[in-house]
C-alpha positions in Angstrom: 14.1 -9.3 69.7 12.2 -8.4 73.0 10.3 -11.1 74.7 6.5 -11.4 74.4 6.2 -9.8 77.9 8.0 -6.7 76.7 5.7 -6.3 73.7 2.8 -5.2 75.9 1.7 -1.6 76.5 4.5 -1.2 79.0 7.2 -1.6 76.3 9.7 1.3 76.6 12.5 1.8 74.2 14.3 3.9 76.8 15.2 0.7 78.6 14.8 -2.1 76.1 17.7 -3.6 74.1 17.9 -1.8 70.8 20.9 -3.3 68.9 18.9 -5.7 66.8 16.3 -3.1 65.6 19.0 -0.5 64.9 20.8 -3.1 62.8 17.6 -3.8 60.9 17.3 0.0 60.2 20.9 0.2 59.0 20.4 -2.7 56.6 17.1 -1.4 55.3 18.4 2.1 54.7 21.9 1.0 53.8 23.6 3.4 56.2 25.4 3.3 59.5 24.0 4.8 62.7 26.3 6.6 65.1 25.4 5.0 68.4 27.0 7.9 70.3 24.2 10.2 69.0 21.4 7.8 69.9 18.2 9.4 71.4 15.9 7.0 73.1 12.2 7.8 73.7 9.4 5.6 75.0 8.3 4.4 71.5 11.0 5.8 69.2 14.8 5.9 68.6 16.8 8.4 66.7 20.5 8.6 65.6 22.7 10.4 63.1 23.9 8.5 60.0 27.3 8.3 58.3 25.8 10.5 55.5 24.9 13.4 57.8 21.2 12.7 58.0 19.0 11.5 60.8 17.1 8.3 61.2 14.1 7.9 63.4 12.8 4.4 64.2 9.4 3.9 65.7 7.6 0.8 67.1 3.8 0.3 66.9 1.5 -2.6 67.6 -0.9 -3.5 64.8 -3.9 -2.0 66.6 -2.2 1.4 66.7 -1.5 1.5 62.9 -5.1 1.8 61.5 -6.4 2.1 58.0 -4.5 5.2 57.1 -1.2 3.6 57.8 1.6 5.2 59.9 3.7 6.9 57.3 3.1 10.4 58.7 6.7 11.6 58.3 6.7 10.6 54.6 3.2 12.2 54.0 4.3 15.4 55.7 7.0 15.8 53.1 4.2 17.1 50.8 3.2 19.9 53.1 4.0 23.4 51.8 5.1 26.4 53.8 5.9 24.3 56.9 9.4 24.4 58.4 10.5 20.8 58.8 13.5 18.6 58.0 13.3 17.2 54.4 12.3 13.5 54.2 14.7 11.3 52.3 13.5 7.7 52.5 11.8 5.2 54.7 11.4 1.5 55.4 9.0 -0.7 57.5 9.1 -4.3 58.6 7.2 -6.7 60.9 8.7 -8.1 64.0 8.9 -11.8 63.8 6.3 -13.7 65.9 4.7 -10.5 67.3 1.8 -8.2 66.2 4.4 -5.3 66.0 5.7 -3.2 63.2 8.8 -1.1 63.0 9.4 1.9 60.8 12.5 3.9 60.0 12.5 7.3 58.4 15.6 9.2 57.2 15.5 13.0 57.1 17.9 15.9 56.9 19.5 16.9 60.2 17.7 19.5 62.3 18.9 23.1 62.0 19.2 23.4 65.8 18.7 21.4 69.0 15.2 20.8 70.3 13.9 23.7 72.5 13.7 21.4 75.5 11.7 18.5 77.0 8.1 18.2 76.0 7.0 20.2 79.1 9.2 23.2 79.9 10.0 24.4 83.4 12.0 27.5 82.4 11.5 30.2 79.7 13.7 29.3 76.6 13.8 33.0 75.7 13.2 32.4 72.0 13.7 35.3 69.5 10.9 37.0 67.8 11.9 35.3 64.5 11.1 32.0 66.2 7.6 33.0 67.0 7.1 34.4 63.5 8.2 31.1 62.0 6.0 29.1 64.3 3.0 31.1 63.3 3.8 30.9 59.6 4.2 27.1 59.8 1.0 26.5 61.9 -1.0 28.7 59.6 0.3 27.0 56.5 -0.3 23.6 58.0 -3.9 24.4 58.9 -4.6 25.4 55.3 -3.4 22.0 53.9 -5.9 19.4 52.7 -5.4 15.7 53.8 -7.4 12.5 54.2 -5.3 11.6 57.3 -6.9 11.9 60.7 -4.7 13.0 63.6 -3.7 10.4 66.2 -2.6 12.3 69.4 -1.0 9.8 71.7 -1.5 7.3 68.9 -5.3 7.5 69.4 -7.5 8.6 66.5 -9.2 11.8 67.5 -13.0 11.7 67.0 -16.0 13.8 67.8 -17.0 11.2 70.4 -13.6 11.2 72.0 -13.6 15.0 72.2 -17.1 14.9 73.8 -16.1 12.4 76.4 -13.0 14.4 77.3 -14.7 17.8 77.7 -18.1 16.7 79.1 -16.7 16.8 82.7 -16.2 20.6 82.5 -19.6 21.5 80.9 -23.2 21.3 82.2 -25.6 18.8 80.7 -27.2 19.8 77.4 -24.4 22.0 76.1 -23.7 21.3 72.5 -20.1 20.2 72.1 -19.8 19.2 68.5 -16.6 20.1 66.6 -17.4 22.5 63.8 -14.0 23.0 62.1 -11.5 20.3 61.3 -8.0 21.4 60.1 -4.6 19.7 59.5 -2.6 19.6 62.7 0.7 18.3 63.9 -1.1 16.6 66.8 2.0 16.3 69.0 3.0 19.9 69.4 5.4 20.1 72.4 8.8 21.7 73.1 10.7 18.5 72.4 9.4 18.4 68.8 10.5 21.9 67.8 14.0 23.4 67.4 15.4 26.8 68.5 16.6 29.4 68.1 15.9 28.5 64.4 12.4 27.1 64.2 11.8 23.7 62.8 8.9 21.2 63.5 9.6 17.5 63.5 8.2 14.1 64.5 5.2 14.0 62.2 3.9 10.5 62.8 0.6 11.7 64.3 -0.4 14.5 62.0 -3.8 14.8 60.3 -7.2 16.4 60.6 -8.1 17.6 64.1 -10.4 20.2 65.6 -9.2 23.7 65.1 -6.9 24.8 68.0 -5.5 21.3 69.0 -1.9 22.3 68.3 -2.2 25.7 70.0 -3.9 24.2 73.1 -1.3 21.4 73.2 1.6 23.9 73.2 -0.1 26.1 75.7 -0.7 23.1 78.0 3.0 22.1 77.8 4.0 25.7 78.8 1.8 26.0 81.9 4.7 25.6 84.3 6.1 28.9 82.9 3.2 31.3 83.2 4.7 34.0 80.9 5.5 31.4 78.3 2.0 30.0 78.4 0.6 33.5 78.1 2.8 34.1 75.1 1.5 31.0 73.4 -2.1 32.1 74.0 -1.3 35.5 72.6 0.4 34.2 69.4 -2.3 31.7 68.7 -5.3 33.6 70.1 -7.3 33.4 66.9 -7.3 29.6 67.3 -7.7 29.5 71.0 -10.5 32.1 71.2 -12.6 30.2 68.5 -15.4 27.9 69.6 -13.4 24.8 68.7 -10.3 26.3 70.3 -12.1 26.5 73.6 -13.1 22.8 73.2 -9.4 21.9 72.6 -8.3 23.9 75.6 -10.7 21.9 77.7 -9.5 18.7 75.9 -5.9 19.5 76.9 -6.9 20.5 80.4 -8.7 17.2 80.8 -5.4 15.3 80.0 -3.4 17.4 82.5 -6.1 16.9 85.2 -6.4 13.2 84.6 -6.9 11.0 87.7 -3.4 9.6 87.5 -1.8 13.1 87.3 1.3 13.6 89.5 0.1 15.7 92.5 3.2 17.9 92.2 2.7 18.7 88.5 3.0 22.6 88.4 0.4 22.7 85.6 -2.4 21.4 87.7 -3.7 24.6 89.2 -3.4 26.8 86.1 -5.1 24.1 84.1 -7.9 23.9 86.6 -8.4 27.7 86.6 -8.3 27.9 82.8 -10.8 25.0 82.5 -13.2 26.9 84.8 -12.8 30.1 82.8 -13.1 28.6 79.4 -16.1 26.4 80.4 -17.9 29.5 81.6 -17.1 31.4 78.4 -18.1 28.5 76.3 -21.4 28.0 78.0 -22.3 31.7 77.9 -21.6 32.0 74.2 
C-alpha cells in the first residue's frame, strides 16, 4: 500500500500505484476487473467487471467519513424516479496502519459515455430528451426524504459554511439563512452524467442541501460555454430564481472565484458578473 507520506491530502489515485487496492476489490466482490477499462480520478477508480457491471473504488480518510457513513451509492439505490445505474453490491475495508478506508460499489453499466469532463469547454449539443430526463430526475430527487446531509467536495454543507462562502458578496446585516433544504446529488457536473441518454452517477456525496445547489453547480460548470450555461439557467430557473437558489449561485461563484483560481479560467469573468447581479437582486428582495 502507499507510504504514509502519500496518505496525506495530496494523495492522488491518478498517479499512485493501484494494483493492490484493485486486487482487494476483486477479492471482496468476487469478480475480475478489466484493467484496460480503468478510469482513474483523484480519489476514485473505476473499471468494468467480467460480469458486465462496473466497480467504483473510493478512498477516504477517517475524518472525511463522518457519522452518516459514506455509503452514498448504496443509499441512492432507494431513490425513486431518478435515472441512475442500479446498485448491485458493495464492500468496505480499512487500510492497514493508516486512518484510511476504501469502499467498492458494483453497479450496472452506464447507458452511454459521460457527457464530458466536469467543466465543459464546448457545447455537447444534447437532445431535448436529455434535458427532459435531467429535469425529471432532479425534480424527483428533490422530493425524496433522507437523513443524509450532502458533502460537496467531501465537506458537510452547513448553514455556517454557506454564510461564510457568500458573505463576501453581500453587505453587512443582510440575512443569509437557508430556508429550504432538499435532497441533492451535491456533485452535479458533466463528468457525472451520461449522454445522449441521461443517467446520473457517482452518488457518494448526496444528501440534504440548500435548494438550488445542483442547479447552481451545473451552471457553474457550464460557464465556459455561455449558451450552455444559459440553457442550464433556463431549465432550472425555478430553483435558481428562488431565494436559496440565489444563495447557491453565490456559493458556487465563490468557489470559482477562490484566491487560488487559475487566472486563465474562462469562468472567472462570467462568475464575477453573475455574482454582482445576483447579490444586487438578493439584497433588494
